[in-house]
C-alpha positions as CSV (number, residue, x, y, z in Angstrom):
1,M,109.3,124.3,125.8
2,L,106.3,122.5,127.4
3,Q,105.2,120.6,124.7
4,P,103.5,117.3,124.3
5,F,105.8,114.4,123.4
6,R,109.1,116.3,124.2
7,P,111.5,115.3,126.2
8,L,112.7,117.3,129.3
9,W,115.2,117.3,131.9
10,L,113.6,118.3,135.1
11,S,115.2,119.3,138.5
12,W,113.1,119.6,141.3
13,S,113.5,119.9,145.0
14,G,111.4,119.4,148.3
15,R,110.2,117.0,150.7
16,G,107.5,114.3,150.6
17,E,104.7,114.3,147.8
18,V,104.9,118.1,146.9
19,K,107.7,119.4,145.0
20,T,109.0,122.3,143.5
21,L,110.2,122.7,140.0
22,V,113.6,124.2,139.9
23,R,114.4,123.9,136.3
24,S,113.5,122.5,133.1
25,E,115.3,121.7,130.0
26,P,114.7,120.2,126.6
27,A,116.2,116.4,126.2
28,G,115.6,116.3,122.6
29,S,112.9,117.7,120.0
30,A,109.4,116.7,120.2
31,V,108.2,114.2,118.4
32,D,105.3,115.5,116.1
33,L,102.4,113.6,116.5
34,S,98.4,114.2,114.8
35,G,95.5,112.4,114.2
36,T,95.4,109.0,115.1
37,A,98.9,108.7,116.0
38,L,98.4,111.3,118.5
39,F,95.6,108.9,120.3
40,C,97.9,106.4,120.3
41,G,100.4,108.6,122.0
42,L,98.2,109.4,124.8
43,Y,97.5,105.4,125.0
44,L,101.4,105.0,125.9
45,N,101.5,107.4,127.9
46,E,98.2,106.2,130.0
47,L,99.6,102.6,130.0
48,L,103.0,104.3,131.6
49,V,101.0,106.1,134.1
50,R,98.9,103.5,135.1
51,L,101.6,100.1,135.3
52,L,104.8,102.1,136.3
53,G,105.6,103.3,139.8
54,R,105.9,106.9,140.9
55,A,109.7,107.9,140.4
56,D,110.5,104.5,139.0
57,P,113.5,105.0,136.3
58,Q,113.0,102.7,133.6
59,E,115.4,103.8,131.4
60,A,115.3,100.5,129.0
61,L,111.7,101.2,128.5
62,F,111.9,105.2,127.9
63,A,114.1,104.5,124.8
64,F,112.0,102.1,123.8
65,Y,108.9,104.3,124.4
66,H,110.6,107.2,122.4
67,L,110.9,104.7,119.8
68,A,107.5,103.9,119.7
69,L,106.6,107.3,119.4
70,T,108.9,108.0,116.6
71,S,107.7,105.2,114.6
72,L,104.0,106.2,115.1
73,A,105.0,110.2,114.1
74,Q,106.8,108.3,110.9
75,G,103.2,106.8,109.8
76,D,104.5,102.9,110.7
77,D,101.8,100.3,111.3
78,I,100.0,101.5,114.0
79,Q,99.0,98.2,115.5
80,S,102.1,96.5,114.9
81,V,103.9,100.1,117.3
82,L,101.5,99.4,119.8
83,R,101.2,95.6,120.2
84,Q,105.4,95.6,120.3
85,F,105.5,98.5,123.1
86,E,102.9,96.6,125.1
87,L,104.9,93.8,125.1
88,R,108.0,95.2,125.8
89,L,106.2,97.2,128.7
90,L,105.0,93.9,129.8
91,H,108.3,92.1,129.8
92,E,110.2,95.2,131.7
93,L,107.6,95.2,134.5
94,G,108.7,91.2,135.1
95,Y,105.1,89.9,133.2
96,S,106.3,88.7,129.8
97,V,104.8,86.0,128.6
98,E,106.7,83.4,126.5
99,L,105.0,83.4,122.7
100,D,106.6,81.2,121.0
101,R,106.3,78.1,123.6
102,E,103.4,76.5,125.4
103,A,103.2,76.7,128.7
104,E,102.8,73.5,129.9
105,S,104.4,71.1,127.5
106,G,107.5,73.7,126.3
107,D,106.6,72.3,122.8
108,P,107.3,74.9,120.1
109,I,104.2,77.2,119.0
110,Q,102.8,75.7,115.5
111,P,101.9,78.4,113.1
112,E,98.8,76.8,111.9
113,A,97.5,75.7,115.1
114,R,95.4,78.1,117.5
115,Y,96.0,79.0,120.7
116,V,94.7,80.3,124.3
117,Y,96.2,82.7,126.6
118,E,95.9,81.3,130.6
119,P,96.2,84.3,133.3
120,E,99.3,82.9,135.3
121,L,99.9,79.9,133.4
122,G,100.6,80.8,129.7
123,L,99.7,79.9,126.5
124,R,97.8,76.6,125.5
125,A,96.1,74.9,122.4
126,A,93.2,76.2,122.0
127,G,89.8,73.6,122.6
128,L,86.5,73.4,122.1
129,G,84.7,76.7,123.2
130,D,88.1,78.6,123.4
131,E,86.8,79.9,119.4
132,R,86.4,83.6,120.7
133,Q,89.6,84.0,122.5
134,A,92.0,81.9,120.2
135,V,94.9,83.4,118.5
136,S,96.8,81.2,115.8
137,G,100.2,80.6,116.1
138,E,101.5,82.2,113.1
139,T,100.4,85.6,115.2
140,L,102.0,84.4,118.1
141,L,105.2,83.9,116.0
142,L,105.1,87.1,114.3
143,L,104.6,88.7,117.8
144,S,107.5,87.0,119.4
145,A,109.8,88.2,116.5
146,G,108.9,91.6,116.6
147,E,107.2,91.4,112.6
148,P,104.8,93.5,111.8
149,L,100.8,92.2,111.6
150,T,98.4,92.7,109.2
151,G,94.6,92.1,108.8
152,P,93.1,89.5,110.9
153,Q,96.8,88.7,112.6
154,A,96.4,92.4,114.0
155,G,93.1,92.2,115.6
156,E,93.9,88.6,117.1
157,A,97.3,90.5,118.4
158,K,95.0,93.2,119.9
159,T,92.7,91.1,121.8
160,L,95.4,89.0,123.2
161,S,97.5,92.3,124.4
162,R,94.3,93.2,126.2
163,A,93.9,89.9,127.9
164,L,97.6,90.6,129.0
165,L,97.3,94.0,130.3
166,A,93.8,93.7,131.8
167,P,95.0,91.8,135.0
168,H,97.8,94.6,135.7
169,L,95.5,97.6,134.7
170,G,92.8,96.8,136.9
171,E,88.8,97.6,136.7
172,R,89.0,101.1,135.8
173,P,88.7,101.5,131.7
174,L,91.4,103.3,129.9
175,K,90.6,106.8,128.9
176,S,92.0,106.7,125.5
177,R,90.3,104.0,124.9
178,E,87.2,106.5,125.4
179,L,88.9,109.0,122.7
180,F,89.3,106.0,120.2
181,R,85.6,105.4,120.2
182,R,84.7,108.7,120.0
């Protein structure tokens, strides 16, 4: 019954930090992940462990997590699944970024323009020297709409999501990223 990516109903008792598991039962079937999808599932788990508080009931986020795992198991576009989960996680934690408007002016994002994410501000039009971290308006609009990402858009979206997550993850590197590199 205790398999990776299997939802369980758990009951425990005890005071303080140390609890005793008193009952566990399946709450659904296990999601079968293998290969790259398995590493992606571990990445999702690590994000949740690092960013959620202990015993923090995130029912809406759990439903989206289960959907992301199912999509990974079905072989859906991994980059799109991961980026949408990361954005949903940030939204549920109260750190969402408006991806369809510039932060200061409120002007709509233009597909042909390039933009840069500024922490604690939001998106602004890219200027000279911003080429490395600039993201196309097209990528931002696809992310905002939850549409699939292809080619360079996937890379840009990954760079953006790392910038969005970095202040909340802290300095300690993610172990799941080390697994990907190996």
